[in-house]
Each structure stands twice: as C-alpha cells, then as structure tokens.
N, C-alpha and C positions, 0 to 999 in steps of 0.2 A: 678490221678497222682498229688500228692500234690507238688512235686518239680518243676513242670512246670509253676508255677505262674510267671507272668511278672509284675514287678513293674516299675513305671516311676517316676523319680525325677523331680519335678518342679523347674525350675531355672528361676529366674527373670532376663530378659535381659534388660540392661540399654538402655534408649533412646526411641524414638518414631519411629516405623516402617515406612518405606517409604510410603506405601499406606495410613496409618493413617495421616502421616504428610502432604501428598499432599491433602488429603480430608479436613483437618483442614484449609489449605491455599487456598482451592477452586481451586486447580490446578490438572492437570493430572500427574501421577508419572513420565512419560517421561520428562515433562517440569521441574520437580524438579531435575531429573538426569542431564538435560542440565545446570541448574543453578549451580550444583555441579561441572560439567566439566569446567564451566567458572570461578570457584573459588569464586562464590558469596555466596554459602552456604557451611558450614563446617560440614559434618557428623562426627560421633564419630570415624569411621574408614573408610578411603577412599578406602582401599584395599579389603574390605569385599564386597561380592556380595549383601548381605542383608544390604542395607543402613539403618542406624538408626541415629536419630538426637537428640541432647539435646533440651529440651523444649525452651531454649533461642533462638534457631534458628527460631522459629515461629515468633518472633518479627522482626528478620532480614528479613524473607520472606515477612512479611507485609510491611516493609520499602522498600524493593526492588520493590514490586508490586505497591506501592503508587508512587514511583519515576518514574517507567516505565509508568504507566497509566496517572498520573497527569501531568507529565512534558514531556512526550513522549521521555524519555531517553532510548536509545537502551541498551540491556543487556550487550553488549561488553563494553560500556562506563560506566556502572553502578559501576564496580569495582573501578574505579578512583574516581567517585563521592562519593561512600561510604567511601573510605579511607580519602578523603578530609573532609567530614562531621565529621567523627570520630576525625580527627586531630583538627578541629575547636572546637569540644566539649572539647577535652583535654586542649587546650589552654585557652578556656574560664574558665574552671574549675581552672586551675593554676592561671589565672589572678584574679579570685574571691578570691582564697586562699591567695594570696600574696599582694593584693592591698589595703586591709583595715585592721586596727588593730583589734584584738580580742575585742569583746564587742561593737563595733560600728555598729549601724544599717546600713543595706545596702543602705538605702535612707535617705537623710536628707533634710529638708525643706530649700528652698532658699528665702522665703519671710519674 
C-alpha cells in the first residue's frame, strides 16, 4: 500500500528545553521550575507545559546561583537583589555615557 506512508515534518523549536537547561546549570528540573515560579527565570512561554528558555537565561541562572551560594541570599530575596544590580548597571552605564566628552580617555593622569 503505497498511500499509507507517514511523513514527519521536522520543526525547530526555539529555546533550550527544561531538562537540557537544568543540566547545563547543574540543577534538577524541579529546582528550575521553582526559580520560574519565583519570577527569577523567564522562560519563552510561561503558560506552556514544556518550558523552554532563551540561551541568555543561562547567564541569569549562573548569576542567581552565585549570589545564592556565595552570599547566602535566599531565593525569595534574590528577585530584589537582581533588580537592584540591574538598576545599578543601568545607572553606571548612563553615568559613563554622559559624564565625559567624546574622545576624552576614561582615565587621566593626575601627576
């Protein structure tokens, strides 16, 4: 029966699957789900059962774990800490952009 052939279309799904993402971060997938529930990680679609993450979230995950382990900050407080660190980075960037004229080196000798 020639007409009974089944063909499958391969579709590339964007993002990194939960299991692969968790493995890359050295965590259990349930722990990653908890970080998503706390709003610390942003999957591509929160309403999808199959959580997928943009690659940039691996850096966020690393930052979360460094703060948690290195400074003993609990996960509930990490959201505030991350927001403050991001805001500081924005302000420092704006300060660098507006505080010196174009073409002037960032450091000048004082001696």
